[in-house]
C-alpha angles and dihedrals in degrees: 000000000000117000118235084223092068117152126261095268140347115297118260118213108213116198125184105323094031125192117260135242125217132219117272114253110263090231090061093065132063113250114275117241091227127041121236118227121242093226120088118256136166119216125189102220093176133004101173139119132229088276105093113249121165090208094056119044123197118296114287133136130193125208116193115196134157093352092307130115122218120184123199116203125348111233123170113300097021098137094047089049089054087057092046089052091052093246122146118255102169127094098018097302095167110093093195141341119223121197120202095198140331103260109138096243089058095046109033087099093051094092087049092054093046098046105028092051087053094047087050091057111280109156104178132057114284110243109234128181121188146131124292107294094045093103093051091048090050093050091050092049093051092046091050090055095039095118091050090051091048095049094045092047102041101027131074093289089073093207120195105278109241094001090121092067127113132212100214123195116186118206141181092196143309137082110339101168130027118161139129097350098319121107123181122190128190117220121199111234137182116255107165115259095358109113091205128032129150144201121198134219118202120197111190135155108298098356143060122198135185120198112194102198108195114329148142114232105305128188093208091055092046090053092049091051097055109131093348118158095230128018112191107193137172117237148170130203109257093205091062098050114113139125113291128230098242137085106297091007093125088072094053097100091048090049093050093049091051099042108029146034125248123223091250092049090048091049090055092047092050092046089059097038096042102206114189089236131014117206118195108218140172089019120197092209104179086191093313121148131226088249092055092050094050091045089053092051090049091048087055089059107258114133100172129099114307125189130188101226120233131182116281096012116143132213 
């Protein structure tokens, strides 16, 4: 039985050289309360892990370029972090949302992005790019909040009819956005048992950025990161990895090797790719210190600039 909360149009599965999406006409959206700069900037909206930490919200990164706002992943707190970063959130300010994979810590803020942007005045479908499964997740979210949508639309709030919708494009890799000097490419990566996980490379005026998402060491990601201005990569401290004293904890090292990248592994990747700046992000610390992480990167062979990423930092 079809849901009355169906998405804006049929899903498109983009494989390899995927089709592109263009920017929404400015006239289609209500004016944003805050202006976006034309220059390219990267903002860490959230750098945290599933373990709650008020100093590190769920994983999310904003790239501002040419007066457009691109958001990568939607961890818990993403919309409030947009406000904290001084980014606009009214009137459909987000040009497109890109999901790296569908782990809960990367998507718990997805309902917030969908619904809060609508409540704040979005009139047109939110453009969403993600791996296969994104469309199904979106449909289930909208169905779960169907009564809220009905009350806000047909009650005294007079919400924008249909503004809650999403235009979902599923991809396995390739160019997913190419408009007005900004190109965004999805790169398939290896994240353990996940059949589909992505990194993204953004090429914008004056800056190139690679966002790893969650991944074990991946040749395709390394290739995409060659010479990039900013490489934002997940990491864990190798010296802290050991079996944990909990049910199933004996498999923890095997899990980490299959799903994530150690500081030494990342150092070797960066030594070959030579990004102009390496930002450590979404860190599985296990008690590890900043000094241990940087030492691990150096032991892997990277001698360039390394930054421990914190929420709301800009590059």
